[in-house]
N, C-alpha and C positions, 0 to 999 in steps of 0.2 A: 476594648475585644481581646479576648484569651488567646493564646497562642495556640489549641487545637480549632477553633472555630475558623482563625486566620487561615491555616494551614486549609482545612477543610474547603474555602472559598477559592483557594487558589489552586487546586486539584483539578477543577474543570477549566480553569482558562487555556492550558495548553492541552488539550484532545483533541488528538488531527481527526479524530472521528465519530464527530460530535453530528456533521452535516453531510458525511462522504456518501454520494451514491456509486452506482456501478460505473457509469460513464467518468465521472471525475476520478474513482479508483483505479482506472485503467488509464486514464492521460496521467496520474501520478508515477502509477508503474512505469511509464515509458519514457516519462520524464527523466526519473531518478533509476534507471535498470541497471547503472553503475554502481549502486549502494544494495548490494546484494541482500544486507541482513534487513534492510527496513523493508525492502521489495517483498520477500519469502511472505512477511504477514499477512501483506493485503491479498496476494495473490491466493494465497491459502484459505484467505475468509472469504473474497469471492469466487474462488475455484475458475479462475480464467483457464481459458483455453490457449495451446498456442496459435490457434486461427485466430482468437479475438485480438493476440495480443501484435501478432502481424500486419493484421488491419488495421491497427492504432498506429502503425508508424516504427514499429521497433524492429529492428535487424534479426534477420535468422541465426546468425551466429550468438546473438545475446540470449535471444529464447531457446534455444538448443543446448546453451550454459547452464539452464537450472535442470535438464534431464527428467525424471520420473516426477517432479513437481506438478508439471505443468502435463494436461491432455494432447 
């Protein structure tokens, strides 16, 4: 197998958005809320509101730390 084909096959292995639903994305945001750079992409992709994040179990201070990103 050539190098290019081997690299192309490896690209999809580490794809974390492959089967992500809205519920699993919200759980990922709440569980990884301390890792701001990873969570920002998911929040903007699914357009989560502050109310949704609070109902899922995030603390008020953590949600308000995102400022204008969440509605």
